[in-house]
C-alpha positions as CSV (number, residue, x, y, z in Angstrom):
1,M,52.7,60.3,7.6
2,M,54.1,63.3,9.8
3,N,53.6,66.9,8.6
4,K,57.3,68.1,7.8
5,N,57.4,71.6,9.6
6,T,60.8,73.2,9.2
7,S,62.5,76.1,11.0
8,N,64.8,78.8,9.3
9,S,66.7,79.2,12.4
10,S,67.2,77.6,16.1
11,N,66.1,80.5,17.8
12,D,62.7,79.8,16.5
13,I,62.6,76.7,18.4
14,K,60.5,76.6,22.1
15,Y,61.3,73.7,23.8
16,A,58.4,72.3,25.6
17,N,59.0,72.9,29.8
18,L,57.8,69.4,31.0
19,H,57.2,68.6,34.5
20,E,59.1,65.8,36.0
21,T,56.2,63.3,35.5
22,E,55.9,64.2,31.7
23,E,59.6,64.2,31.3
24,K,59.6,60.4,32.9
25,R,56.9,59.3,30.5
26,L,58.2,60.9,27.7
27,K,61.9,59.0,28.4
28,E,59.6,56.0,28.8
29,I,58.1,56.4,25.4
30,E,61.4,57.0,23.8
31,Q,63.1,54.0,25.6
32,Q,59.7,51.7,24.2
33,F,59.9,53.1,20.4
34,N,63.8,52.4,20.0
35,S,63.1,48.9,21.6
36,E,60.0,48.1,19.1
37,F,62.0,49.1,16.2
38,G,65.5,48.6,17.0
39,T,66.5,52.5,16.7
40,E,68.4,54.8,18.6
41,Y,66.2,57.8,18.7
42,Y,66.1,61.1,20.6
43,L,62.4,62.4,20.9
44,M,62.2,66.1,21.0
45,V,59.0,67.8,22.5
46,M,58.4,71.8,21.7
47,K,55.7,74.0,22.1
48,K,53.1,74.8,19.6
49,A,53.4,78.3,18.1
């Protein structure tokens, strides 16, 4: 089970600065996940503090 960490403010979120190849791969994984599980989720990548 995934560890649930929450943020009190959207200002605390630091999105990862992905390179083009990383972003493309993430979209492929997202598409595969949704296809496999019949969902419509978006994956969000944040920089670890």
